[in-house]
C-alpha positions in Angstrom: 32.1 10.3 -10.2 30.4 10.8 -6.8 27.3 12.9 -6.1 28.0 16.5 -5.0 26.3 18.1 -2.0 23.6 19.6 -4.3 22.6 16.2 -5.8 20.8 13.3 -4.2 21.8 9.7 -4.7 19.9 9.5 -8.0 21.8 12.4 -9.4 19.0 14.9 -9.4 19.7 18.5 -8.2 18.0 19.7 -5.1 15.2 22.1 -5.8 14.1 24.3 -2.9 10.6 24.6 -4.3 10.1 20.8 -4.5 11.7 20.4 -1.1 9.1 22.9 0.3 6.2 21.1 -1.3 7.5 17.7 0.0 7.6 19.1 3.6 3.8 19.5 3.8 1.4 16.8 4.8 -0.8 15.2 2.1 -3.1 13.3 4.3 -6.8 13.7 3.6 -8.7 16.3 5.6 -12.1 15.2 4.3 -12.2 11.5 5.4 -14.2 8.9 7.2 -12.0 6.8 9.6 -9.0 7.9 7.6 -10.4 7.0 4.2 -10.6 10.0 1.8 -14.2 10.7 0.8 -13.2 12.0 -2.7 -11.3 8.8 -3.5 -14.3 6.7 -2.4 -16.8 8.8 -4.5 -15.0 9.2 -7.9 -15.6 5.6 -9.0 -19.3 6.2 -9.4 -19.3 9.1 -11.9 -16.5 7.5 -13.8 -18.4 4.2 -14.1 -21.5 6.1 -15.2 -19.6 8.1 -17.8 -18.6 4.8 -19.4 -22.1 3.4 -18.9 -23.5 6.4 -20.9 -21.0 5.7 -23.6 -22.0 2.0 -23.6 -25.7 3.0 -23.8 -24.9 5.2 -26.8 -23.0 2.5 -28.6 -25.8 0.0 -28.0 -28.4 2.5 -29.2 -26.4 3.1 -32.3 -26.1 -0.7 -32.9 -29.7 -1.7 -32.0 -31.9 1.4 -32.4 -33.7 0.3 -29.3 -35.0 3.4 -27.4 -34.3 1.6 -24.1 -30.7 2.7 -24.5 -31.7 6.3 -24.9 -33.4 6.2 -21.5 -30.5 4.3 -20.0 -28.1 6.9 -21.3 -30.3 9.7 -19.9 -30.2 8.2 -16.4 -26.5 7.3 -16.6 -25.5 10.7 -17.8 -27.6 12.5 -15.2 -26.2 10.4 -12.3 -22.7 10.8 -13.8 -23.1 14.6 -13.7 -24.6 14.9 -10.2 -22.3 12.3 -8.6 -19.4 14.1 -10.3 -20.5 17.3 -8.6 -20.6 15.6 -5.2 -17.1 14.1 -5.8 -15.9 17.5 -7.0 -17.1 19.1 -3.8 -15.1 16.6 -1.7 -12.0 17.0 -4.0 -12.2 20.8 -3.9 -12.4 20.7 -0.1 -9.2 18.6 -0.1 -7.5 21.0 -2.5 -8.4 24.0 -0.4 -7.8 22.5 3.1 -4.6 20.6 2.6 -1.5 22.7 1.8 0.5 19.6 0.7 -2.1 18.8 -1.9 -2.6 22.4 -3.0 1.1 22.8 -3.6 1.3 20.1 -6.2 0.9 20.9 -9.9 -0.7 17.5 -10.5 -3.5 18.4 -8.1 -4.4 21.4 -10.3 -4.1 19.4 -13.5 -6.4 16.7 -12.0 -8.9 19.3 -10.8 -9.0 21.1 -14.2 -9.5 17.8 -16.1 -12.2 16.7 -13.6 -14.0 20.1 -13.9 -13.9 19.8 -17.7 -15.3 16.3 -17.5 -18.1 17.5 -15.3 -19.0 20.3 -17.7 -19.0 17.8 -20.6 -21.1 15.3 -18.6 -23.6 18.1 -17.7 -23.9 19.1 -21.3 -24.3 15.5 -22.3 -27.1 15.1 -19.8 -28.7 18.4 -20.9 -28.8 17.3 -24.6 -30.5 14.0 -23.6 -32.9 15.7 -21.3 -34.1 18.4 -23.7 -33.6 16.8 -27.1 -33.3 13.0 -27.1 -33.2 13.0 -30.9 -29.6 14.4 -30.7 -28.2 11.3 -28.9 -26.8 10.3 -32.3 -24.4 11.9 -33.2 -24.0 14.7 -30.6 -24.7 12.6 -27.5 -22.3 9.9 -28.7 -19.6 12.5 -29.4 -20.0 14.0 -25.9 -19.8 10.5 -24.4 -16.6 9.8 -26.2 -15.2 13.1 -25.1 -16.3 12.4 -21.5 -14.5 9.1 -21.7 -11.3 10.8 -22.8 -11.5 13.3 -20.0 -12.4 10.6 -17.4 -9.2 8.8 -18.5 -7.2 12.1 -18.3 -8.6 13.0 -14.8 -8.2 9.5 -13.6 -4.6 9.3 -14.8 -3.6 12.4 -12.9 -5.6 11.5 -9.8 -3.9 8.1 -9.8 -0.5 9.7 -10.1 -1.3 11.9 -7.0 -2.2 8.8 -5.0 0.5 6.4 -6.2 3.4 8.7 -7.0 2.9 11.4 -4.3 1.0 9.5 -1.6 -1.9 12.0 -1.6 -4.6 11.0 0.8 -2.7 8.0 2.1 -2.1 7.3 5.8 1.3 5.7 6.1 2.7 4.6 9.4 6.4 5.5 9.7 7.1 2.0 11.1 6.0 0.3 7.9 
């Protein structure tokens, strides 16, 4: 049976809302030489979230206070670099209508903001009461890792499935 006028070649029905979203440009507005700043920055806080988790695991395993200090620094930098990446990401969300119109952008943003809140709490616990690294700091580190994965998954879907922030030449 052939596709009707209201279906595309994959059999999906046309949706005017989706069509409107797909019309809008998704190229980065906050970029250096075409490279999105947010995409360049997010790797650092993500790596530091997992460095904090690793520090907590090594502290639990060895009881060496070096790992408490390492976790303090890693969690602090994860929080502040997360704030910096969030500023760039929020600017993209506000400035680019094609990004703002996608549900995945909001899901990614909410997961990332939750991650930053957890990372800030984790840093605050370590800063004000290092004795709570086990078990509270470790639990916050695990939760941070989960939200880093969640935010990263949705961010990756925006880039790879929706082409957000990519510059694609029509001749390619």
